N, C-alpha and C positions, 0 to 999 in steps of 0.2 A: 305699356306695349300690348299690343292685341292679345298677345298669349296669355299674359298675365290676366287682362282682363277677362279674358275667356274660361279660365281657370276658376277666378274669383266668382265669377258668375255661376258657374257648374254648382261650385261649393256651397252657394248663397240658394241656389235653386233646390240642392238636395237637403240644406237646412231646414228650408220652408216647406218641402215635401214631409218631413219627420213631424214638424210642426201641424201641419194639415193634417196628417194621418191620424195623429193623437187626437186632435179634435173631433176627427170624424168618428173614431171607435167610442170617444166618451159619449159623444151626441147620440149615437145609437144606442149605447147602453142605460142611460140615465135619461129619465122624461125632466121637461120643464126647459124652459127659454133659456134661464141662466146658470142653474146648476151645474150644466156641462160646461159653461164656460170658466166658472169659478174652480171646479175641478180640474179643467186642462190647465188651469194658469197655475194652481197650485202644485200638479202634478210637473211641469217645466220648472217651477221653482227648485222642487224637490231632487229633481234629475240632475239639475244644473250646479246645485249645493254639494249634494254628493258626488258629482264627479270632480269637484274642486276640493273635497276635503279627504275623500278615500284615495290612498295612494295608488292601490290597484286599478281604480276606474278614472285617474288623470288622463290617461292617453286617450277615454272617450269622449271628453267633455266637446258638446257640439261647439260650443263659441271657438275654440282653440283649433278645431277644424276647418271651420269658415273663415276666421280672420284672426291667424295666429299671430300675436304680438311681437314673439320671438324670434320670427321668420322676416319680420319686415327690416330691411336694411333703413336706419337712421339716416345715411346721406343720401341715399337715391330713392326712398319711400318704395322701392318695390319689393317684390316677393323673391327671398332668396333660402335657399336649402332646400332639404328634403320636405316633401308634402307629408302631412299627416294621414297616410293611405288607412290607418288602422280605422281611426274616427269616421272618415269618409266613407269607408265601406261599412261601417257598423250602423251609420245613421241612413244609408241607403239599405240596408237589409231590414232593418228595424220599422222602416217605412214600411216597405212592401209587407211584412209582417203584419202590423197595425192595420193596414189597409186591408188585406185579407180577411182578417179577424172582423172588422166591420162590414166586408161584404158576406161573411159568413152568417153574422148575429141579422144581418138585416133580411138577408134571403131566408133564414130559418123563421121569421115572424110570418105570422099568417094576416094578411090584411085584409 
């Protein structure tokens, strides 16, 4: 249905914003073409692993906020149940914070 597709697209967009802002911040802090890419990939791995292992952080896992396996009805393959608003709001706020930090670092440099 259109509503499910819209909500999933919104969640994927918010997740993409978080990864983009993380890469933007790392690329402004660290010089080099591939260094920031490697560090960004490592950070995503550490964040994903820590939100899978640490019990108090499990509700903040980005993969569960984007495509939660436990919310998909196996008979209809549609999303059912309550959306993980904590993870959705956390990823949005974190992406805004990381983007603001990247902007601040870039504007503070003297080109």
